[in-house]
C-alpha positions in Angstrom: -110.4 37.0 -39.1 -108.2 37.1 -42.2 -105.1 37.0 -39.9 -106.2 33.8 -38.3 -107.0 32.2 -41.7 -103.4 33.1 -42.9 -101.9 31.6 -39.9 -103.9 28.4 -40.3 -102.9 28.1 -43.9 -99.2 28.5 -43.0 -99.5 25.8 -40.4 -101.2 23.5 -42.9 -98.3 24.1 -45.3 -95.7 22.8 -42.8 -97.6 19.7 -41.8 -96.1 17.6 -44.6 -92.5 18.6 -43.5 -93.2 17.8 -39.9 -94.8 14.6 -40.9 -91.7 13.7 -42.9 -89.4 14.4 -40.0 -91.7 12.4 -37.7 -91.6 9.3 -39.9 -87.8 9.6 -40.3 -87.3 9.7 -36.5 -89.7 6.8 -36.1 -87.8 4.8 -38.7 -84.5 5.4 -36.8 -86.0 4.4 -33.5 -87.4 1.3 -35.0 -83.9 0.5 -36.4 -82.2 1.1 -33.1 -84.8 -1.0 -31.3 -84.3 -3.9 -33.7 -80.5 -3.7 -33.2 -81.0 -3.7 -29.4 -83.2 -6.7 -29.7 -80.6 -8.5 -31.8 -77.8 -7.7 -29.3 -79.9 -8.9 -26.4 -80.6 -12.1 -28.2 -76.9 -12.6 -28.8 -76.1 -11.9 -25.2 -78.6 -14.4 -24.1 -77.2 -17.0 -26.4 -73.7 -16.3 -25.2 -74.7 -16.6 -21.6 -76.5 -19.9 -22.3 -73.4 -21.2 -24.1 -71.0 -20.2 -21.3 -73.3 -21.7 -18.7 -73.4 -25.0 -20.6 -69.6 -25.2 -21.2 -67.4 -26.8 -18.4 -63.9 -25.2 -18.1 -60.9 -27.5 -18.3 -58.6 -25.1 -16.4 -58.6 -24.0 -12.8 -57.0 -21.0 -11.1 -54.6 -22.3 -8.5 -53.2 -19.0 -7.2 -54.1 -15.5 -8.2 -51.3 -13.6 -10.0 -50.1 -10.4 -8.3 -47.5 -7.7 -9.0 -44.5 -7.6 -6.7 -42.8 -4.4 -5.8 -39.4 -6.1 -5.5 -37.6 -7.1 -8.7 -37.0 -10.8 -9.2 -33.6 -10.3 -10.9 -31.0 -9.1 -10.2 -31.0 -9.8 -6.5 -29.6 -6.6 -5.0 -28.6 -8.1 -1.6 -26.7 -11.1 -3.3 -24.8 -8.7 -5.6 -23.8 -6.5 -2.7 -22.6 -9.4 -0.6 -20.7 -10.8 -3.6 -19.1 -7.4 -4.2 -18.0 -7.1 -0.5 -16.5 -10.6 -0.5 -14.6 -10.0 -3.8 -13.5 -6.6 -2.5 -12.0 -8.3 0.6 -10.7 -11.5 -1.1 -8.9 -10.0 -4.1 -6.7 -7.6 -2.0 -6.1 -10.3 0.5 -5.0 -12.6 -2.3 -2.5 -10.1 -3.6 -1.1 -9.4 -0.1 -0.8 -13.2 0.6 0.9 -13.7 -2.8 3.3 -10.8 -2.1 4.2 -12.3 1.3 4.8 -15.7 -0.1 6.9 -14.5 -3.0 8.8 -11.9 -0.9 12.4 -13.2 -0.4 13.7 -10.0 1.4 14.8 -9.8 5.0 12.3 -7.4 6.5 12.4 -8.1 10.2 14.1 -10.0 13.0 11.9 -13.1 12.5 13.2 -13.5 8.9 16.7 -13.8 10.3 15.9 -16.1 13.1 13.9 -18.4 10.8 16.8 -19.1 8.4 19.9 -18.8 10.6 21.1 -19.4 14.2 23.3 -16.3 14.3 22.7 -14.3 17.5 21.0 -10.9 17.1 22.4 -8.2 19.3 19.8 -5.6 18.5 17.7 -3.7 16.0 18.3 -0.2 14.8 15.4 1.8 13.3 15.6 4.3 10.5 17.0 7.8 11.3 15.6 10.9 9.7 18.5 13.1 10.9 20.5 15.1 8.4 23.8 13.9 9.7 25.3 10.4 10.2 26.6 10.8 13.7 23.5 10.9 16.0 25.0 9.3 19.2 26.6 11.7 21.7 26.5 12.3 25.5 23.2 14.2 25.4 21.3 12.3 22.7 18.4 10.3 24.0 16.5 9.6 20.8 15.1 6.1 20.1 17.8 5.3 17.5 20.6 6.4 19.9 19.1 4.2 22.7 19.0 1.3 20.2 22.8 1.7 19.6 23.3 1.7 23.4 21.3 -1.6 23.6 23.5 -3.1 20.9 26.7 -2.0 22.8 25.3 -3.6 26.0 24.5 -6.9 24.3 27.9 -6.8 22.5 29.7 -6.8 25.9 28.4 -10.4 26.5 30.1 -11.4 23.2 33.4 -9.5 23.8 33.6 -9.7 27.6 36.9 -11.7 27.5 38.5 -9.7 24.7 40.5 -6.6 25.7 41.2 -5.5 22.2 38.3 -5.9 19.8 38.1 -5.6 16.0 34.5 -5.3 14.7 33.7 -5.7 11.0 30.6 -4.1 9.6 29.4 -5.2 6.1 26.2 -5.5 4.0 24.9 -7.2 0.9 24.8 -4.1 -1.3 25.4 -0.4 -1.2 23.0 1.9 0.6 22.0 -0.5 3.5 23.6 1.7 6.2 27.2 0.4 6.7 28.6 3.9 7.2 25.7 5.0 9.5 25.9 1.9 11.7 29.8 1.9 11.9 29.9 5.6 12.7 27.4 5.4 15.6 28.7 2.1 16.9 32.2 3.7 17.1 30.7 6.7 18.9 28.7 4.6 21.4 31.8 2.5 22.1 33.9 5.7 22.7 31.2 7.0 25.1 31.8 3.9 27.2 35.4 5.0 27.7 37.0 2.8 25.1 39.6 4.4 22.8 37.9 3.7 19.4 39.0 4.1 15.8 36.8 3.9 12.7 38.4 2.6 9.5 36.9 3.7 6.2 37.8 0.4 4.4 35.1 0.8 1.8 37.6 2.3 -0.7 35.3 2.2 -3.7 32.6 4.4 -2.2 33.8 6.1 0.9 31.2 7.9 2.9 32.4 8.1 6.5 34.3 11.4 6.4 31.5 13.1 4.5 29.0 11.8 7.1 31.1 13.3 9.9 31.5 16.6 8.1 35.2 16.2 7.8 37.3 17.1 4.7 38.9 14.5 2.6 42.6 13.9 2.9 45.3 11.2 2.9 44.3 7.9 4.4 44.6 4.1 4.2 45.6 4.0 0.5 48.5 6.5 1.3 49.7 4.1 4.0 49.4 1.0 1.8 51.6 2.6 -0.9 54.2 3.6 1.7 53.7 7.4 1.4 52.5 8.1 5.0 52.6 6.6 8.5 49.5 5.7 10.5 50.3 8.4 13.1 50.0 11.0 10.5 46.8 9.7 9.0 44.6 9.2 12.1 42.4 12.1 12.9 40.2 12.8 16.0 36.5 13.4 15.6 35.5 16.9 16.9 33.3 16.9 19.9 33.7 13.1 20.5 36.1 12.0 23.2 38.0 8.8 22.5 36.8 8.6 18.9 39.2 8.7 16.0 38.8 8.0 12.3 41.1 6.7 9.5 39.8 7.7 6.1 40.4 5.7 2.9 42.4 8.4 1.1 42.5 8.8 -2.6 40.6 6.1 -4.5 43.1 3.9 -6.4 42.4 2.2 -9.7 43.0 -1.3 -8.2 41.5 -1.3 -4.7 41.1 -5.1 -4.5 44.8 -5.7 -5.2 45.9 -3.0 -2.9 44.0 -4.6 0.0 46.1 -7.8 -0.5 49.3 -6.0 0.5 51.2 -7.2 3.6 50.9 -3.7 5.1 47.2 -4.4 5.9 48.2 -7.0 8.5 50.8 -4.6 9.9 48.3 -1.9 10.1 45.8 -3.9 12.1 48.5 -5.1 14.5 49.5 -1.5 15.1 45.9 -0.4 15.6 45.1 -3.2 18.0 48.0 -2.1 20.1 47.0 1.5 20.2 43.2 1.3 20.4 40.7 -0.7 22.5 38.1 -1.0 19.7 38.7 -1.1 15.9 35.6 -0.8 13.7 36.1 -1.7 10.1 33.7 -0.9 7.2 34.2 -3.8 4.9 33.6 -3.2 1.2 30.8 -5.3 -0.3 
């Protein structure tokens, strides 16, 4: 009995505390409820205000997000790059062709002159100058044969021919053309002699693999006769060469000597074809 009385007294002691907690929670609930009532009232007022207001704007088209960038336009830039890549090189090529004043092909010669063209000779990659012989059938050798055939139409009434080979500047192939033209004429059965008249820069004997020796300059100063100076080319029937000899200090004045005319008269009597390399 005493136990129950003690428990009752303990519960009575905590009633004020519980009562205090209860009133505190009740106060908080009442505050929250008042705040909710105020917010609901505001919402109702706002809804009424929006419903009574007439909008002065109208949505014409809904905005949307595009997956393709507006700028830069990738396709336009690619097309412009391709066109510029083609146009700029073409412009440089066109300007180069317009400003080019070199003779590059047969058309350039035919365009500015009426001189007959006997043939065209391509570039030779051989290590030696003389590439035309009885057994050679290369493209360049055949081109020399074509030139010889066309040359017959020009020289058909001439028994003794003197052919002059020249160029605008050194290195264009005078020695190469002269050497092989002499060889191709000799292969046709004509007794041919090649004159190394380019006294300033002689190259014929070196191209034929023949040693230097006395030549035209020795004859012009009266130290040798032509019979002593003319040498046959090894392995080439009917082909002879007359070298320039020692290089004099005054080649231009030496070529004005009257012996030059006597030399050509003698050579035309002894040979069917005389090929002269004229100094530039």
